[in-house]
ChimeraX commands (.cxc) that place a marker at each C-alpha (Angstrom):
marker #1 position -18.71,57.88,222.10 radius 0.5
marker #1 position -18.21,54.25,222.17 radius 0.5
marker #1 position -20.13,52.02,224.47 radius 0.5
marker #1 position -19.61,47.68,225.14 radius 0.5
marker #1 position -23.09,46.84,225.45 radius 0.5
marker #1 position -24.13,43.27,227.25 radius 0.5
marker #1 position -27.97,42.78,225.53 radius 0.5
marker #1 position -30.02,40.24,227.37 radius 0.5
marker #1 position -29.70,37.49,224.86 radius 0.5
marker #1 position -25.70,37.61,225.55 radius 0.5
marker #1 position -24.64,39.68,222.62 radius 0.5
marker #1 position -22.21,42.13,223.03 radius 0.5
marker #1 position -22.04,45.18,220.76 radius 0.5
marker #1 position -19.78,47.97,220.39 radius 0.5
marker #1 position -22.31,50.89,220.13 radius 0.5
marker #1 position -20.92,54.72,218.70 radius 0.5
marker #1 position -23.23,57.27,220.28 radius 0.5
marker #1 position -22.31,59.80,218.01 radius 0.5
marker #1 position -22.92,57.73,214.97 radius 0.5
marker #1 position -26.39,57.43,216.20 radius 0.5
marker #1 position -27.70,60.82,217.53 radius 0.5
marker #1 position -26.36,64.26,217.33 radius 0.5
marker #1 position -24.39,65.16,220.14 radius 0.5
marker #1 position -26.28,68.63,220.53 radius 0.5
marker #1 position -29.93,68.96,222.25 radius 0.5
marker #1 position -30.55,66.68,225.16 radius 0.5
marker #1 position -27.40,65.07,224.14 radius 0.5
marker #1 position -25.21,67.77,224.57 radius 0.5
marker #1 position -23.88,67.12,227.95 radius 0.5
marker #1 position -22.24,63.85,226.54 radius 0.5
marker #1 position -19.68,65.82,224.84 radius 0.5
marker #1 position -17.92,65.99,228.59 radius 0.5
marker #1 position -16.31,62.59,229.05 radius 0.5
marker #1 position -17.04,62.67,232.73 radius 0.5
marker #1 position -20.69,63.09,232.00 radius 0.5
marker #1 position -20.59,60.55,229.15 radius 0.5
marker #1 position -19.44,58.07,231.73 radius 0.5
marker #1 position -22.30,58.61,233.67 radius 0.5
marker #1 position -24.58,56.07,231.54 radius 0.5
marker #1 position -26.37,53.68,233.05 radius 0.5
marker #1 position -28.68,50.97,232.47 radius 0.5
marker #1 position -32.51,51.52,233.80 radius 0.5
marker #1 position -34.28,48.68,234.79 radius 0.5
marker #1 position -37.45,50.57,234.13 radius 0.5
marker #1 position -37.15,51.89,230.93 radius 0.5
marker #1 position -34.86,48.68,230.02 radius 0.5
marker #1 position -32.38,50.70,228.08 radius 0.5
marker #1 position -29.15,52.97,228.93 radius 0.5
marker #1 position -29.81,56.31,230.20 radius 0.5
marker #1 position -27.62,59.35,231.14 radius 0.5
marker #1 position -28.43,61.85,234.27 radius 0.5
marker #1 position -30.41,63.76,232.28 radius 0.5
marker #1 position -32.80,61.43,231.19 radius 0.5
marker #1 position -31.23,60.98,227.48 radius 0.5
marker #1 position -31.75,57.44,226.66 radius 0.5
marker #1 position -31.82,55.34,223.10 radius 0.5
marker #1 position -34.07,52.50,222.36 radius 0.5
marker #1 position -31.89,49.39,223.07 radius 0.5
marker #1 position -33.20,47.69,219.42 radius 0.5
marker #1 position -31.36,50.71,217.93 radius 0.5
marker #1 position -28.81,50.10,220.19 radius 0.5
marker #1 position -28.45,46.35,219.11 radius 0.5
marker #1 position -28.97,46.91,215.30 radius 0.5
marker #1 position -26.39,49.93,214.93 radius 0.5
marker #1 position -23.73,48.37,217.38 radius 0.5
marker #1 position -20.99,46.09,215.97 radius 0.5
marker #1 position -20.49,42.47,217.42 radius 0.5
marker #1 position -17.93,43.02,220.05 radius 0.5
marker #1 position -15.95,39.63,219.12 radius 0.5
marker #1 position -14.95,41.03,215.26 radius 0.5
marker #1 position -13.77,44.37,217.15 radius 0.5
marker link #1:1,2 radius 0.2
marker link #1:2,3 radius 0.2
marker link #1:3,4 radius 0.2
marker link #1:4,5 radius 0.2
marker link #1:5,6 radius 0.2
marker link #1:6,7 radius 0.2
marker link #1:7,8 radius 0.2
marker link #1:8,9 radius 0.2
marker link #1:9,10 radius 0.2
marker link #1:10,11 radius 0.2
marker link #1:11,12 radius 0.2
marker link #1:12,13 radius 0.2
marker link #1:13,14 radius 0.2
marker link #1:14,15 radius 0.2
marker link #1:15,16 radius 0.2
marker link #1:16,17 radius 0.2
marker link #1:17,18 radius 0.2
marker link #1:18,19 radius 0.2
marker link #1:19,20 radius 0.2
marker link #1:20,21 radius 0.2
marker link #1:21,22 radius 0.2
marker link #1:22,23 radius 0.2
marker link #1:23,24 radius 0.2
marker link #1:24,25 radius 0.2
marker link #1:25,26 radius 0.2
marker link #1:26,27 radius 0.2
marker link #1:27,28 radius 0.2
marker link #1:28,29 radius 0.2
marker link #1:29,30 radius 0.2
marker link #1:30,31 radius 0.2
marker link #1:31,32 radius 0.2
marker link #1:32,33 radius 0.2
marker link #1:33,34 radius 0.2
marker link #1:34,35 radius 0.2
marker link #1:35,36 radius 0.2
marker link #1:36,37 radius 0.2
marker link #1:37,38 radius 0.2
marker link #1:38,39 radius 0.2
marker link #1:39,40 radius 0.2
marker link #1:40,41 radius 0.2
marker link #1:41,42 radius 0.2
marker link #1:42,43 radius 0.2
marker link #1:43,44 radius 0.2
marker link #1:44,45 radius 0.2
marker link #1:45,46 radius 0.2
marker link #1:46,47 radius 0.2
marker link #1:47,48 radius 0.2
marker link #1:48,49 radius 0.2
marker link #1:49,50 radius 0.2
marker link #1:50,51 radius 0.2
marker link #1:51,52 radius 0.2
marker link #1:52,53 radius 0.2
marker link #1:53,54 radius 0.2
marker link #1:54,55 radius 0.2
marker link #1:55,56 radius 0.2
marker link #1:56,57 radius 0.2
marker link #1:57,58 radius 0.2
marker link #1:58,59 radius 0.2
marker link #1:59,60 radius 0.2
marker link #1:60,61 radius 0.2
marker link #1:61,62 radius 0.2
marker link #1:62,63 radius 0.2
marker link #1:63,64 radius 0.2
marker link #1:64,65 radius 0.2
marker link #1:65,66 radius 0.2
marker link #1:66,67 radius 0.2
marker link #1:67,68 radius 0.2
marker link #1:68,69 radius 0.2
marker link #1:69,70 radius 0.2
marker link #1:70,71 radius 0.2
view
């Protein structure tokens, strides 16, 4: 459930999605690895989204992510 994200300010952060949200409800399909990999950046909403419309606030993703250089 980890993603490497690069933000507009150039920060690269590793975000563990399972630590941020319960993988149920709208996020339940993410349990399937093939579905999880369908994540994309939606420029209209300015964050990552999955095909079912599940998304996460970019500020939360940045704040909760770990610096990729420290990985």
